[in-house]
SEDRENRO-509624 format. One record per residue (C-alpha): x, y, z; residue number from 1; chain; residue in three letters. Coordinates in Angstrom, 2 decimals, always signed. Example, Ala and Ser with C-alpha at 12.3 -4.5 7.8 and 13.67 -1.06 7.14 Angstrom:
REM SEDRENRO-509624
+12.30,-4.50,+7.80,1,A,Ala
+13.67,-1.06,+7.14,2,A,Ser
REM end
This chain:
REM SEDRENRO-509624
+5.17,-4.68,+23.62,1,A,Met
+1.71,-4.59,+25.28,2,A,Val
-1.23,-6.54,+23.91,3,A,Arg
-4.76,-5.65,+24.97,4,A,Lys
-7.20,-8.38,+25.87,5,A,Arg
-10.62,-6.99,+26.76,6,A,Asn
-9.84,-4.45,+29.52,7,A,Asp
-6.48,-6.00,+30.38,8,A,Leu
-2.96,-5.45,+29.11,9,A,Cys
-0.51,-8.29,+28.58,10,A,Ile
+3.20,-7.64,+28.18,11,A,Thr
+4.65,-9.70,+25.34,12,A,Val
+8.32,-10.73,+25.72,13,A,Pro
+10.32,-9.17,+22.89,14,A,Asn
+11.92,-12.44,+21.81,15,A,Phe
+8.45,-13.95,+21.21,16,A,Phe
+7.80,-11.37,+18.47,17,A,Arg
+8.74,-11.80,+14.84,18,A,Cys
+11.27,-9.06,+13.87,19,A,Pro
+9.32,-8.53,+10.63,20,A,Ile
+5.63,-8.59,+11.58,21,A,Ser
+6.12,-7.68,+15.28,22,A,Leu
+3.40,-10.22,+16.09,23,A,Asp
+3.83,-13.22,+18.38,24,A,Val
+5.37,-15.98,+16.28,25,A,Met
+3.13,-18.92,+15.38,26,A,Lys
+5.79,-21.01,+13.66,27,A,Ser
+9.27,-19.72,+14.64,28,A,Pro
+12.08,-20.68,+12.26,29,A,Val
+15.75,-19.67,+12.27,30,A,Ser
+17.96,-18.56,+9.40,31,A,Leu
+21.64,-19.46,+9.10,32,A,Cys
+22.40,-16.06,+10.72,33,A,Thr
+20.80,-17.28,+13.96,34,A,Gly
+17.89,-14.81,+13.82,35,A,Val
+14.42,-16.30,+14.31,36,A,Thr
+11.34,-15.18,+12.38,37,A,Tyr
+7.76,-16.32,+11.95,38,A,Asp
+7.71,-18.72,+9.00,39,A,Arg
+5.07,-16.84,+6.96,40,A,Ser
+6.87,-13.49,+7.30,41,A,Ser
+10.36,-14.67,+6.38,42,A,Ile
+9.00,-16.85,+3.56,43,A,Gln
+7.30,-13.78,+2.06,44,A,Arg
+10.62,-11.90,+2.34,45,A,Trp
+12.54,-14.69,+0.59,46,A,Leu
+9.85,-15.18,-2.06,47,A,Asp
+10.25,-11.50,-2.90,48,A,Gly
+13.72,-12.25,-4.27,49,A,Gly
+15.68,-11.08,-1.22,50,A,Asn
+18.83,-12.97,-0.22,51,A,Asn
+19.68,-11.19,+3.04,52,A,Thr
+18.67,-11.52,+6.68,53,A,Cys
+16.17,-8.66,+7.31,54,A,Pro
+17.46,-7.97,+10.84,55,A,Ala
+21.21,-8.08,+10.17,56,A,Thr
+21.23,-7.52,+6.38,57,A,Met
+23.86,-10.29,+6.09,58,A,Gln
+23.91,-12.15,+2.77,59,A,Val
+22.43,-15.61,+3.33,60,A,Leu
+24.73,-18.52,+2.58,61,A,Gln
+21.67,-20.77,+2.83,62,A,Ser
+17.94,-20.08,+2.71,63,A,Lys
+17.04,-23.16,+4.77,64,A,Asp
+14.51,-22.49,+7.52,65,A,Leu
+15.17,-24.46,+10.71,66,A,Val
+12.20,-24.84,+13.11,67,A,Pro
+12.92,-23.43,+16.56,68,A,Asn
+11.01,-25.97,+18.66,69,A,His
+12.32,-24.70,+21.99,70,A,Thr
+11.06,-21.17,+21.34,71,A,Leu
+7.75,-22.51,+20.06,72,A,Gln
+7.24,-24.45,+23.32,73,A,Arg
+8.08,-21.35,+25.37,74,A,Leu
+5.57,-19.27,+23.39,75,A,Ile
+2.91,-21.95,+23.90,76,A,Gln
+3.54,-22.03,+27.67,77,A,Ile
+3.40,-18.24,+27.86,78,A,Trp
+0.24,-18.13,+25.74,79,A,Ser
-1.52,-20.73,+27.89,80,A,Asp
-0.59,-18.94,+31.10,81,A,Ser
-1.70,-15.52,+29.79,82,A,Ser
-5.14,-16.90,+28.95,83,A,Arg
-5.66,-18.12,+32.50,84,A,Thr
-4.08,-15.14,+34.25,85,A,Arg
-6.34,-13.22,+36.66,86,A,Ser
-6.91,-9.45,+36.38,87,A,Pro
-4.86,-8.88,+39.54,88,A,Ala
-1.75,-10.32,+37.94,89,A,Thr
-2.04,-8.44,+34.63,90,A,Glu
+0.07,-5.39,+33.80,91,A,Ser
-1.71,-2.14,+34.35,92,A,Thr
-3.13,-0.33,+31.33,93,A,Ala
-1.01,+2.34,+29.71,94,A,Val
-1.94,+5.71,+31.20,95,A,Asn
-2.88,+8.62,+29.01,96,A,Ser
-0.21,+11.21,+28.29,97,A,Val
-0.61,+14.84,+29.31,98,A,Thr
+0.68,+17.74,+27.20,99,A,Gln
+3.33,+18.52,+29.82,100,A,Ala
+4.50,+14.91,+29.67,101,A,Glu
+4.48,+15.03,+25.87,102,A,Ala
+6.80,+18.07,+25.92,103,A,Lys
+9.21,+16.23,+28.19,104,A,Ser
+9.09,+13.11,+25.98,105,A,Ile
+9.78,+15.20,+22.86,106,A,Ile
+12.85,+16.75,+24.49,107,A,Gln
+14.10,+13.33,+25.55,108,A,Gln
+13.59,+11.91,+22.05,109,A,Leu
+15.24,+14.89,+20.35,110,A,Lys
+18.23,+14.72,+22.72,111,A,Ser
+18.56,+11.02,+21.99,112,A,Asn
+18.44,+11.55,+18.22,113,A,Leu
+20.83,+14.50,+18.18,114,A,Leu
+23.62,+12.52,+19.82,115,A,Leu
+26.10,+10.97,+17.33,116,A,Pro
+25.27,+7.29,+16.92,117,A,Leu
+28.81,+6.27,+17.84,118,A,Gly
+28.53,+7.99,+21.22,119,A,Ser
+26.13,+5.30,+22.41,120,A,His
+28.96,+2.77,+22.34,121,A,Gly
+27.85,-0.69,+23.38,122,A,Glu
+24.60,+0.65,+24.73,123,A,Asn
+23.02,+0.80,+21.27,124,A,Ile
+20.15,-1.45,+22.40,125,A,Ser
+19.39,+1.03,+25.18,126,A,Gly
+19.39,+3.87,+22.64,127,A,Phe
+16.89,+2.00,+20.48,128,A,Ile
+14.75,+1.06,+23.48,129,A,Ser
+14.52,+4.65,+24.72,130,A,Ile
+13.67,+5.94,+21.24,131,A,Ser
+10.95,+3.31,+20.82,132,A,Leu
+9.43,+4.09,+24.21,133,A,Gln
+9.38,+7.83,+23.49,134,A,Cys
+7.76,+7.39,+20.08,135,A,Met
+5.24,+4.89,+21.44,136,A,Gly
+4.13,+7.35,+24.11,137,A,Arg
+3.86,+10.18,+21.56,138,A,Leu
+1.78,+7.99,+19.25,139,A,Ile
-0.57,+7.32,+22.16,140,A,Leu
-0.69,+11.06,+22.90,141,A,Phe
-1.44,+11.96,+19.25,142,A,Ala
-4.29,+9.44,+19.09,143,A,Lys
-5.97,+10.82,+22.21,144,A,Gln
-7.33,+13.94,+20.51,145,A,Ser
-7.09,+16.25,+17.50,146,A,Glu
-5.74,+18.95,+19.79,147,A,Glu
-2.83,+16.71,+20.76,148,A,Asn
-2.11,+15.87,+17.14,149,A,Ser
-2.12,+19.59,+16.29,150,A,Asn
+0.31,+20.27,+19.13,151,A,Phe
+2.79,+17.65,+17.91,152,A,Leu
+2.49,+18.91,+14.32,153,A,Ser
+3.13,+22.54,+15.25,154,A,Ser
+6.43,+24.20,+14.57,155,A,Gly
+6.80,+24.84,+18.30,156,A,Asp
+7.35,+21.16,+19.06,157,A,Ser
+9.97,+20.75,+16.29,158,A,Glu
+9.14,+17.04,+16.37,159,A,Leu
+8.79,+16.44,+12.63,160,A,Leu
+12.21,+17.87,+11.73,161,A,Pro
+13.78,+15.79,+14.48,162,A,Ala
+12.12,+12.60,+13.21,163,A,Leu
+12.79,+13.05,+9.51,164,A,Val
+16.19,+14.75,+9.60,165,A,Ser
+17.64,+12.26,+12.08,166,A,Asn
+16.01,+9.18,+10.62,167,A,Phe
+19.36,+7.95,+9.30,168,A,Ser
+20.70,+7.82,+12.87,169,A,Lys
+18.18,+5.17,+13.85,170,A,Leu
+19.49,+1.66,+13.17,171,A,Pro
+17.48,+0.15,+10.33,172,A,Met
+15.34,-2.13,+12.45,173,A,Gln
+11.68,-2.79,+11.86,174,A,Ile
+10.58,-1.70,+15.33,175,A,Gln
+12.27,+1.70,+15.15,176,A,Ala
+11.22,+2.35,+11.56,177,A,Ser
+7.63,+1.36,+12.21,178,A,Glu
+7.39,+3.83,+15.07,179,A,Lys
+8.96,+6.62,+12.99,180,A,Val
+6.54,+6.12,+10.11,181,A,Phe
+3.50,+5.60,+12.31,182,A,Gln
+4.20,+8.81,+14.19,183,A,Leu
+5.10,+10.72,+11.01,184,A,Ser
+1.87,+9.63,+9.33,185,A,Tyr
-0.25,+10.64,+12.31,186,A,Leu
+1.31,+14.11,+12.19,187,A,Leu
+1.30,+14.53,+8.42,188,A,Phe
-2.10,+13.19,+7.37,189,A,Lys
-4.30,+16.04,+8.61,190,A,Asn
-1.81,+18.88,+8.71,191,A,His
-0.92,+20.21,+5.30,192,A,Lys
+0.98,+23.21,+6.66,193,A,Ser
+3.24,+20.96,+8.73,194,A,Ala
+3.79,+18.77,+5.70,195,A,Leu
+4.76,+21.69,+3.47,196,A,Glu
+7.21,+22.95,+6.09,197,A,Gln
+9.01,+19.59,+6.06,198,A,Gln
+9.17,+19.13,+2.27,199,A,Glu
+12.84,+20.02,+2.02,200,A,Met
+13.98,+17.57,+4.71,201,A,Ile
+12.14,+14.59,+3.18,202,A,Ile
+15.18,+13.43,+1.25,203,A,Asp
+16.15,+10.44,-0.89,204,A,Asp
+17.31,+8.44,+2.12,205,A,Lys
+14.02,+8.84,+3.97,206,A,Phe
+11.97,+7.96,+0.88,207,A,Val
+14.28,+5.07,+0.04,208,A,Gly
+13.79,+3.62,+3.50,209,A,Ala
+10.01,+3.90,+3.10,210,A,Met
+10.17,+1.95,-0.14,211,A,Leu
+12.26,-0.76,+1.55,212,A,Asn
+9.77,-1.09,+4.37,213,A,Phe
+6.84,-1.61,+2.00,214,A,Leu
+8.07,-5.20,+2.00,215,A,Gln
+8.35,-5.56,+5.77,216,A,Leu
+6.47,-5.16,+8.98,217,A,Gly
+2.85,-5.70,+9.86,218,A,Ser
+0.04,-5.09,+7.39,219,A,Arg
-0.97,-1.94,+9.29,220,A,Glu
+2.58,-0.63,+9.04,221,A,Phe
+2.84,-1.22,+5.30,222,A,Arg
-0.54,+0.44,+4.73,223,A,Ile
+0.69,+3.48,+6.70,224,A,Ser
+3.80,+3.59,+4.52,225,A,Val
+1.61,+3.52,+1.38,226,A,Ala
-0.50,+6.38,+2.73,227,A,Lys
+2.57,+8.42,+3.60,228,A,Leu
+4.03,+7.77,+0.14,229,A,Leu
+0.90,+9.24,-1.42,230,A,Lys
+1.11,+12.31,+0.81,231,A,Ile
+4.76,+12.85,-0.11,232,A,Ile
+4.03,+12.32,-3.83,233,A,Ala
+1.46,+15.12,-3.65,234,A,Asn
+3.95,+17.54,-2.10,235,A,Leu
+5.58,+18.54,-5.37,236,A,Ser
+6.48,+17.31,-8.85,237,A,Ser
+10.01,+16.68,-7.55,238,A,Glu
+8.78,+14.29,-4.87,239,A,Lys
+6.36,+12.63,-7.30,240,A,Arg
+9.26,+12.14,-9.71,241,A,His
+11.41,+10.69,-6.91,242,A,Leu
+8.80,+8.01,-6.20,243,A,Leu
+7.59,+7.42,-9.75,244,A,Gly
+11.07,+6.72,-11.11,245,A,Glu
+11.48,+3.75,-8.76,246,A,Asn
+10.32,+0.49,-10.39,247,A,Asp
+9.98,-1.34,-7.07,248,A,Asp
+7.27,+0.93,-5.68,249,A,Val
+4.72,-0.26,-8.27,250,A,Tyr
+5.46,-3.92,-7.61,251,A,Arg
+5.38,-3.53,-3.83,252,A,Asp
+2.12,-1.55,-3.74,253,A,Leu
+0.43,-4.10,-6.01,254,A,Leu
+1.79,-6.94,-3.89,255,A,Arg
+0.45,-5.29,-0.73,256,A,Leu
-3.01,-5.16,-2.29,257,A,Met
-2.99,-8.91,-2.95,258,A,Met
-1.25,-10.02,+0.24,259,A,Ser
-3.82,-8.15,+2.34,260,A,Ser
-6.60,-10.25,+0.76,261,A,Glu
-8.20,-7.18,-0.82,262,A,Trp
-8.60,-5.36,+2.49,263,A,Asp
-10.46,-2.11,+1.76,264,A,Gln
-8.03,+0.14,+3.64,265,A,Glu
-5.02,-1.43,+1.89,266,A,Ala
-6.75,-1.22,-1.50,267,A,Met
-7.64,+2.44,-1.08,268,A,Glu
-4.18,+3.53,+0.09,269,A,Ser
-2.32,+1.54,-2.59,270,A,Cys
-4.63,+2.56,-5.46,271,A,Leu
-4.47,+6.24,-4.50,272,A,Ser
-0.68,+6.18,-4.37,273,A,Cys
-0.41,+4.33,-7.70,274,A,Leu
-2.73,+6.84,-9.39,275,A,Leu
-0.66,+9.74,-8.12,276,A,Thr
+2.69,+8.44,-9.38,277,A,Ile
+1.43,+6.80,-12.61,278,A,Ser
+0.01,+9.84,-14.35,279,A,Met
+3.23,+10.86,-16.19,280,A,Pro
+3.39,+8.91,-19.48,281,A,Lys
+6.91,+7.63,-18.85,282,A,Lys
+5.78,+5.93,-15.63,283,A,Asn
+2.96,+3.91,-17.22,284,A,Arg
+5.28,+1.21,-18.52,285,A,Ile
+6.66,+0.86,-14.98,286,A,Arg
+3.12,+0.24,-13.77,287,A,Leu
+2.71,-2.48,-16.39,288,A,Val
+6.04,-4.11,-15.54,289,A,Arg
+5.06,-4.13,-11.89,290,A,Gly
+2.26,-6.58,-12.71,291,A,Gly
-0.64,-4.13,-12.71,292,A,Ala
-2.82,-5.90,-15.28,293,A,Val
-2.83,-9.24,-13.45,294,A,Val
-3.43,-7.71,-10.01,295,A,Val
-6.06,-5.19,-11.14,296,A,Leu
-8.01,-7.77,-13.14,297,A,Ser
-8.01,-10.09,-10.11,298,A,Lys
-9.25,-7.23,-7.97,299,A,Ala
-12.15,-6.56,-10.34,300,A,Leu
-12.99,-10.25,-10.54,301,A,Asp
-12.45,-11.42,-6.95,302,A,Glu
-12.61,-8.53,-4.50,303,A,Ala
-15.68,-6.90,-2.99,304,A,Glu
-14.70,-3.40,-4.03,305,A,Leu
-16.32,-0.19,-2.97,306,A,Ser
-17.52,+2.13,-5.72,307,A,Val
-14.50,+4.39,-5.18,308,A,Gly
-12.02,+1.51,-5.34,309,A,Ser
-13.67,+0.14,-8.48,310,A,Thr
-13.34,+3.53,-10.15,311,A,Glu
-9.65,+3.72,-9.19,312,A,Lys
-8.93,+0.21,-10.52,313,A,Val
-10.60,+1.05,-13.84,314,A,Leu
-8.79,+4.39,-14.01,315,A,Lys
-5.46,+2.60,-13.59,316,A,Leu
-6.40,+0.12,-16.33,317,A,Leu
-7.34,+3.07,-18.54,318,A,Glu
-3.89,+4.55,-17.88,319,A,Ile
-2.30,+1.19,-18.72,320,A,Val
-4.26,+0.96,-21.98,321,A,Ser
-2.61,+4.14,-23.28,322,A,Thr
+0.76,+2.45,-23.74,323,A,Cys
+1.60,-0.41,-26.09,324,A,Lys
+2.93,-2.68,-23.35,325,A,Glu
-0.25,-2.21,-21.35,326,A,Gly
-2.52,-3.03,-24.29,327,A,Arg
-0.56,-6.20,-25.00,328,A,Val
-0.98,-7.29,-21.38,329,A,Glu
-4.71,-6.51,-21.26,330,A,Ile
-5.50,-8.12,-24.60,331,A,Cys
-3.52,-11.20,-23.64,332,A,Gly
-5.59,-11.53,-20.46,333,A,Asn
-9.13,-12.53,-21.44,334,A,Glu
-10.32,-12.41,-17.84,335,A,Lys
-9.22,-8.80,-17.60,336,A,Cys
-11.35,-7.77,-20.58,337,A,Val
-14.31,-9.74,-19.23,338,A,Glu
-13.94,-8.08,-15.82,339,A,Ala
-13.94,-4.65,-17.48,340,A,Ile
-17.10,-5.48,-19.42,341,A,Val
-18.83,-6.50,-16.17,342,A,Lys
-18.22,-3.02,-14.76,343,A,Lys
-19.69,-1.16,-17.76,344,A,Val
-23.08,-0.97,-16.03,345,A,Leu
-24.43,-0.68,-12.48,346,A,Lys
-21.37,+0.74,-10.70,347,A,Val
-21.20,+4.49,-11.28,348,A,Ser
-21.07,+7.06,-14.06,349,A,Thr
-17.32,+7.37,-13.64,350,A,Leu
-16.78,+3.61,-13.70,351,A,Ala
-18.82,+3.44,-16.93,352,A,Thr
-16.69,+6.15,-18.54,353,A,Glu
-13.44,+4.40,-17.62,354,A,His
-14.71,+0.99,-18.79,355,A,Ser
-16.00,+2.24,-22.13,356,A,Val
-12.81,+4.24,-22.75,357,A,Thr
-10.68,+1.12,-22.23,358,A,Ile
-12.84,-1.01,-24.54,359,A,Leu
-12.93,+1.73,-27.19,360,A,Trp
-9.15,+2.07,-27.06,361,A,Ser
-8.57,-1.67,-27.47,362,A,Leu
-11.33,-2.53,-29.94,363,A,Cys
-11.71,+0.61,-32.05,364,A,Cys
-8.59,+2.71,-31.85,365,A,Leu
-6.12,-0.19,-31.99,366,A,Phe
-8.44,-2.84,-33.48,367,A,Arg
-7.14,-5.72,-31.36,368,A,Asp
-8.84,-8.94,-32.48,369,A,Gln
-8.39,-10.67,-29.11,370,A,Arg
-10.06,-7.83,-27.25,371,A,Ala
-12.95,-7.76,-29.73,372,A,Gln
-13.50,-11.49,-29.29,373,A,Glu
-13.37,-11.23,-25.51,374,A,Ala
-15.94,-8.40,-25.49,375,A,Val
-18.26,-10.40,-27.78,376,A,Thr
-17.87,-13.53,-25.65,377,A,Lys
-18.77,-11.66,-22.46,378,A,Ser
-21.97,-10.17,-23.95,379,A,Asn
-20.41,-6.75,-24.23,380,A,Gly
-22.43,-5.72,-27.29,381,A,Met
-25.71,-5.98,-25.41,382,A,Ala
-24.35,-3.77,-22.64,383,A,Lys
-23.12,-1.21,-25.15,384,A,Ile
-26.60,-1.13,-26.71,385,A,Leu
-28.14,-0.53,-23.29,386,A,Leu
-25.71,+2.30,-22.68,387,A,Leu
-26.72,+3.91,-25.97,388,A,Met
-30.28,+4.09,-24.66,389,A,Gln
-29.30,+5.57,-21.29,390,A,Ser
-28.37,+9.04,-20.16,391,A,Asn
-24.61,+8.98,-20.78,392,A,Val
-22.24,+11.79,-21.74,393,A,Ser
-21.67,+12.73,-25.36,394,A,Gly
-18.14,+11.32,-25.33,395,A,Ala
-19.30,+7.95,-23.97,396,A,Val
-22.15,+7.82,-26.48,397,A,Arg
-19.77,+8.40,-29.39,398,A,Gln
-17.39,+5.71,-28.15,399,A,Met
-20.33,+3.31,-27.85,400,A,Cys
-21.29,+4.13,-31.44,401,A,Ser
-17.77,+3.30,-32.61,402,A,Asp
-17.83,+0.01,-30.71,403,A,Leu
-21.16,-0.98,-32.23,404,A,Leu
-19.87,-0.19,-35.69,405,A,Lys
-16.90,-2.53,-35.15,406,A,Val
-19.04,-5.36,-33.83,407,A,Phe
-21.76,-4.88,-36.43,408,A,Arg
-19.28,-5.91,-39.11,409,A,Val
-18.47,-9.11,-37.25,410,A,Gln
-21.88,-9.98,-35.91,411,A,Ser
-24.52,-12.03,-37.65,412,A,Arg
-27.15,-10.66,-35.32,413,A,Asn
-29.70,-8.90,-37.49,414,A,Ser
-30.44,-6.18,-34.96,415,A,Cys
-26.79,-5.18,-34.96,416,A,Leu
-26.17,-5.59,-38.67,417,A,Ser
-28.96,-3.12,-39.41,418,A,Ser
-27.93,-0.72,-36.67,419,A,Tyr
-26.71,+2.44,-38.39,420,A,Asp
-24.27,+4.72,-36.63,421,A,Thr
-22.56,+7.97,-37.57,422,A,Lys
-19.31,+8.12,-35.67,423,A,Thr
-17.03,+10.93,-34.67,424,A,Thr
-13.56,+9.70,-33.79,425,A,His
-12.30,+11.11,-30.54,426,A,Ile
-9.24,+10.71,-28.40,427,A,Met
-10.39,+10.42,-24.76,428,A,Pro
-6.90,+10.68,-23.28,429,A,Phe
REM end
């Protein structure tokens, strides 16, 4: 692996990298299987309920983490020396890849993948190394220009079928999988025709592996997986069903949002994917069980969201509010209701519509006492009154009228008790 520092390139020894995050280990610890990981990465894996070694997939007889002091000292020595190394002693920068070279690399990668895995014998590490090098060079080539990306995505290169169809032949290691997904995403994201051509070869095994790797790898890798999941979900109802029927995908996408400390790119990719797979009614309860209410309310309350992300969070909460389990979760979470009330004004027209729809559903349609109290406590009535005086849509105005009617009965405020409203009951979803 090559790390850039200013205009220099530093080669990182493979055994200094965590097999999960691929970053240089800060606190190396060993499992009972003998494999060493960075403490934060393996702890996150174990905290997720896993009881296997990620690299070997062996069942763990013990989850004790033993500090690897020798490796930590070696990493420290290497790190100190790399900081003081002169430009003359640094590795040369990776050269750009020409189209002719890219063609040769594609042929080498395809030949490597088409060979039966057993034919590599004991040289399996060499097989993996060659595949990683080829994919790394092609990723560099694709990033150089749009023309290069178009070339790799074209049917002439036959790269996508080789990657996806032969994915099962790659040993399930983080490094290989990360390269496959990174390259696949680069080719898929801007090339709808290439994506449609590969719909049939994106099978259960490929998608299943993507879901597994939502829990592993670097943050950038997991975000790429989330983006690719959204692209695949938009391919067809069959693919959307394949993803939406998996309970783990909701939990893992929501977990990625929180573990990335509300990073905007992670938020956008996870929210977009969740919206795509959550629209069918039967999937909404899966969204709730995945912990959506807690995570989404925290996002509204703690994160510095863009307007678009705020709208997506509120849309997901609106989806959640249409099922009984979702309403129970929202109404049992006072902070969630308060966070929704805060977004009624001053975000966007769409955010206002989502917020009012949620409050109307909880307070008027289903008459939940806890939700009504939370709205009153967070000064929601005043905001509803302000909305009534603004330029909102007819549907929002009618829902506001219904809300005021409910609160007028409870309120001792004279301005509300004398506020007359003629309501038309509507179903906004």
